[in-house]
C-alpha positions in Angstrom: -13.7 -13.2 11.6 -16.1 -15.9 10.5 -19.3 -15.0 8.7 -22.4 -14.8 10.8 -24.6 -17.7 11.4 -27.7 -17.0 9.3 -31.1 -17.9 10.5 -34.3 -17.7 8.4 -37.5 -16.9 10.4 -40.4 -18.3 8.4 -43.6 -16.5 9.1 -45.2 -13.0 9.1 -43.7 -10.8 11.8 -46.2 -9.4 14.2 -44.9 -7.2 17.0 -48.0 -8.0 19.2 -47.2 -11.8 19.2 -45.2 -12.7 22.4 -43.3 -15.4 20.6 -42.2 -13.0 18.0 -41.1 -10.6 20.7 -39.0 -13.4 22.3 -37.2 -14.7 19.2 -34.7 -11.9 18.7 -33.5 -11.9 22.4 -33.5 -15.7 22.3 -31.0 -15.6 19.3 -29.1 -12.8 21.0 -28.7 -14.9 24.2 -27.6 -17.9 22.1 -25.1 -15.7 20.2 -23.6 -14.6 23.5 -23.4 -18.1 24.9 -21.7 -19.4 21.7 -19.5 -16.4 21.1 -20.6 -16.0 17.5 -22.4 -13.6 15.3 -26.0 -14.6 14.6 -27.9 -12.9 11.8 -31.6 -13.4 11.3 -34.1 -12.5 8.6 -37.9 -12.7 8.7 -39.2 -14.3 5.5 -42.9 -14.0 4.9 -44.3 -17.2 3.6 -45.7 -15.6 0.4 -42.2 -14.7 -0.6 -41.1 -18.3 -0.7 -42.2 -19.3 -4.2 -39.3 -21.8 -4.6 -36.3 -22.7 -2.5 -33.9 -20.1 -3.9 -34.3 -17.6 -1.0 -33.4 -20.3 1.5 -30.1 -21.5 0.3 -28.1 -18.7 2.0 -29.3 -19.7 5.5 -27.6 -22.0 7.9 -30.8 -22.7 9.9 -34.6 -22.6 9.3 -36.9 -21.6 12.1 -40.7 -21.8 11.3 -42.2 -19.5 13.9 -45.6 -19.3 15.7 -48.7 -17.3 14.6 -50.8 -19.0 12.1 -52.5 -19.2 9.7 -49.5 -18.2 7.6 -50.1 -16.0 4.6 -49.0 -18.8 2.3 -49.4 -22.4 3.4 -47.4 -23.5 0.3 -44.6 -21.2 1.2 -44.4 -22.5 4.7 -44.5 -26.1 3.6 -41.9 -25.4 0.9 -39.5 -24.0 3.5 -40.0 -27.0 5.8 -39.5 -29.4 3.0 -36.3 -27.6 2.0 -35.0 -27.9 5.6 -35.9 -31.6 5.8 -34.4 -32.6 2.5 -31.3 -30.2 2.1 -30.8 -31.0 5.1 -30.6 -27.7 7.1 -31.1 -27.5 10.9 -34.8 -26.9 11.5 -36.7 -25.6 14.5 -40.5 -25.4 14.4 -42.3 -23.9 17.4 -46.1 -23.9 17.7 -47.2 -23.3 14.1 -43.9 -24.6 12.9 -44.6 -27.8 14.7 -48.1 -28.1 13.2 -47.0 -27.4 9.6 -44.0 -29.7 9.9 -46.5 -32.5 10.5 -48.6 -31.5 7.5 -45.4 -31.5 5.4 -44.3 -34.8 6.6 -47.7 -36.4 6.2 -48.0 -35.2 2.6 -44.4 -35.7 1.3 -43.1 -38.6 3.4 -46.1 -40.6 4.3 -47.7 -39.9 0.9 -51.0 -38.5 2.4 -51.5 -35.9 -0.3 -54.8 -34.8 1.3 -53.4 -34.2 4.8 -54.8 -30.9 6.1 -54.7 -28.5 9.0 -58.2 -28.0 10.6 -57.5 -24.3 10.9 -57.5 -24.1 7.1 -59.8 -27.1 6.2 -61.9 -28.2 9.1 -64.1 -30.5 6.9 -61.2 -32.2 5.1 -61.2 -36.0 4.8 -57.8 -36.3 6.4 -57.1 -33.8 9.2 -53.7 -34.4 10.8 -53.8 -31.2 12.9 -57.1 -31.0 14.9 -58.6 -28.5 17.4 -57.6 -29.2 21.0 -60.5 -30.1 23.3 -59.0 -27.5 25.7 -57.1 -24.7 24.1 -53.5 -24.1 25.4 -53.6 -20.4 25.3 -51.2 -18.7 27.7 -50.9 -22.0 29.6 -47.8 -23.5 31.1 -47.4 -27.2 31.4 -45.0 -30.0 32.5 -43.3 -32.0 29.7 -41.6 -35.3 29.9 -38.5 -35.5 27.6 -36.8 -38.6 26.1 -33.3 -38.6 27.4 -32.0 -40.1 24.2 -33.1 -37.2 22.0 -31.9 -33.8 20.9 -34.5 -32.1 23.1 -33.5 -34.2 26.1 -29.8 -33.5 25.6 -30.6 -29.8 25.1 -32.4 -29.4 28.4 -30.4 -32.1 30.3 -33.5 -32.9 32.3 -36.3 -35.5 32.2 -39.0 -32.9 32.9 -39.4 -29.2 32.1 -42.1 -26.6 32.2 -42.9 -24.6 29.1 -45.5 -22.2 27.9 -48.1 -22.5 25.1 -50.3 -20.3 22.9 -52.1 -22.7 20.6 -55.5 -24.2 19.8 -54.5 -27.1 17.6 -52.5 -30.3 18.1 -51.9 -33.7 16.4 -54.8 -35.9 15.5 -54.4 -39.3 17.2 -54.6 -41.1 13.8 -51.4 -39.3 12.7 -49.7 -40.0 16.0 -50.2 -43.7 15.5 -48.8 -43.5 12.0 -45.5 -42.1 13.4 -44.6 -45.6 14.6 -43.7 -46.5 11.0 -41.1 -43.9 10.3 -38.0 -41.9 11.5 -40.1 -39.0 12.8 -40.5 -39.8 16.5 -42.2 -38.3 19.5 -39.6 -37.0 22.0 -41.7 -35.0 24.5 -45.2 -35.6 25.9 -47.4 -33.9 28.5 -48.5 -35.6 31.6 -51.4 -37.2 29.7 -49.0 -38.7 27.2 -50.0 -36.3 24.4 -47.4 -35.5 21.8 -45.7 -32.1 22.5 -42.4 -32.4 20.5 -41.0 -34.6 17.8 -37.8 -34.9 15.8 -36.4 -36.5 12.7 -33.7 -39.1 13.6 -32.1 -39.2 10.1 -31.4 -35.4 10.1 -28.6 -33.3 11.6 -31.2 -31.3 13.6 -35.0 -31.3 12.9 -37.0 -30.6 16.1 -40.5 -29.3 16.4 -42.4 -28.3 19.5 -46.0 -27.5 20.1 -44.9 -25.3 23.0 -42.9 -22.1 22.6 -39.4 -22.5 24.2 -38.3 -19.0 23.0 -40.5 -17.3 25.6 -37.8 -17.9 28.3 -35.8 -15.2 26.6 -38.3 -12.5 27.6 -36.9 -13.1 31.2 -33.4 -13.0 29.8 -33.0 -16.7 30.2 -31.3 -18.7 27.4 -33.7 -21.2 25.9 -31.9 -24.5 25.8 -33.6 -25.7 22.6 -33.0 -22.5 20.8 -29.3 -22.7 21.7 -29.1 -26.3 20.5 -30.6 -25.1 17.2 -28.1 -22.3 16.9 -25.2 -24.7 17.6 -26.5 -27.0 14.9 -26.6 -24.0 12.5 -23.0 -23.1 13.4 -22.0 -26.6 12.4 -23.9 -26.3 9.2 -22.1 -23.0 8.4 -18.7 -24.5 9.2 -19.5 -27.5 7.0 -20.1 -25.1 4.1 -23.7 -26.1 3.5 -25.0 -22.6 2.8 -24.0 -19.5 0.9 -23.5 -16.0 2.3 -25.4 -12.8 1.8 -24.0 -10.5 4.4 -25.7 -7.3 3.3 -29.2 -8.2 4.6 -31.0 -9.2 7.8 -30.5 -8.2 11.4 -27.3 -9.2 13.2 -26.7 -9.8 16.9 -23.2 -9.7 18.1 -21.7 -11.6 21.1 -20.4 -11.2 23.7 -19.7 -7.5 23.8 -23.4 -6.6 23.0 -24.4 -7.6 26.5 -21.4 -6.5 28.5 
């Protein structure tokens, strides 16, 4: 039997957060659909002082619920996923911090900040929403020629949010100069997902696709991420540490 696909969940687990409740069943449903073992481990951001804890994982998922305990730890994990490269999924907070990481380390905006942490900073790339998207569901338009479009196999989808921050328009204009591109927008044309073209799988969403799993529905984007992690495992990009983390088994676990 092949080793489990190993997923690092970057963030501080909180049982009261709906997205955190949804992530294990989302991975379980994906494991069942793919017929593989999926193991996951929550890594608190303050435990990521360098990249060494990340090398054993086949995929990196930066999860909702911010501010993180360590901004540097979260950014370090995202940079590792971007540069290694490992499949990366960022949802809600993972979307916001992926933008901060890209602005600082790719665009060279060393003073790029998140308004939740530094509201008076000179260069805020993640700013407060005029109308918070807390427990709101909205329609999204997806680019067909994108990983997210191929995952959903539709031009429009409806997804749920729990966030108060989004991309500052100045940063959105800067994206026209690089490989990080917008792949989903809301009906007003505001950015709601992006991905890195020159990467095996680097997708970040302001919405929380994992929530579908609370109704026992397989989230298409989570499944696409797991499939990318399977490919990374089979390509031998990560080590193995089978004695830690939680494992979900498919398909017998749900029969």
